[in-house]
N, C-alpha and C positions, 0 to 999 in steps of 0.2 A: 504492501501500499501508498509506501516511502512516507517524506515528511508531509505531502500534503493532506498523505490523511490524518494523521497527528493535528495538524493548523488546524483541519476544516474540524476537528473535537474540539479542541482548547475553547475553537469560536463557539463550537456548544453550546459548551461546558456554562463555558461565560455568559451567553445570552440566558439558559436556563435559568442558571444566580442569579443573573440582571430579575428575571420575570418573578422569581421566587420571592427574592425580597422585596421584590412590591408589589406582589401577593400580599405580604404578609402588612405592608404600610395600609393598604384597600381593607382591609378585612376577609381577605377571600384566602383562610385558613384555610380551607379545604383544598386547592389548585397550591397554595401554597408545599403542602405535605407531599403534595404528587411529583412535584416538581420538585425540591428535595429529595425525593424518596429514588426518584431518577440520578439524580447527581448522586445522591450517595453508593451505587453500582459503579460508577463514576469515577466517586474517588473516594473508596474507605474511608481515606484516613483525617479527611479534609474537616478539620475545626471549625470552622466559617459555615458547612455545611449542615455541620452535627448542631452549631448553637441555633443557625436557621430554623432547622427540627425542631429544636429546642422552644428558641420561643412562638413557633408557630401551633405548638401543641399546646403554652401559655396561655395563646387567644383565643384559639380554639373550645379555650377550657379543660382540657385532657392532662390536666394538672400531674396527677400521677406518671403519666409519661416522661413528663417535659422532665419534673425531679429525677427519673431514671434514667433519661440522656442529662440530662447537665450532671450527675456525677460519674457517668461513664466517661466525658469529656474529663477532667475533677480527676478520675484515675489514671488520666495520662496523661495530663496538665497541669497538674494541681496550683499554679503557681500564675493561670487561667481568672484574670480577677472578672475577663467579662462575662465568665461561666457561674464567677458567684453571685454576677449581677442576675444574669437570666436564670439560677435555679428559689433565689432573691423575690422573682414577678413569681415562679410560681406559688415557691411560696405563702405570695401576699397573695395572689389569688385563689389558695386551699386557705386561708382565713389564719396561717398558721404566722401569725406575723412575730411574734419573739426569732423564729426561727431568718422570717425574712433578714429582720432585722439586722441577726450575725452575719451573715451571709452577706451583705454591702456595708459593716462594718471590715469583714473581708475584704475583699470588692477596693474600699479608699487603700484598707492596708497598704493592697499591691500596684494599687490606680491614683498614687496622691490628685493628679491632676485632670484625670476624668472628672467633671461638674454637675453626672447625670448623677453621681451616686451618691456625693451629702444630699444633692434633693431630692431626687426619692425617696433617701434615712432619713432627711427633715421631715416628706409629708406621712409616710409610713410610720411612725413616733408618734403627727401630729396625732394619727386615725385609730392610733395605741388607745391615747390617754381619754377619748369623746366617749 
């Protein structure tokens, strides 16, 4: 097949990834999960694809699957701040606010320059006090 075929595979993978990530933003979680499943077959070790899968699962409300997905990522990459953030969102959706805050604290410690982590943490902490 030569390099032309590999180049086409990379282009197809990039297009699918963009479509899957866009689907999450549009709340089309089933579409995103379908594309991420295809991408997973193409690149089974991709952390980005696994993270997208987990976030789509959170969005769909399948929090147990999302927690399992983020646990798998963290088993391979224990310092992945974004995986702690993702799992925090799954815990938040499951109503486990203490676990969510703990994971956000870990994400903040690993990536202190990401402004989203402390902002979300403050929102969850405020909601917990109500």
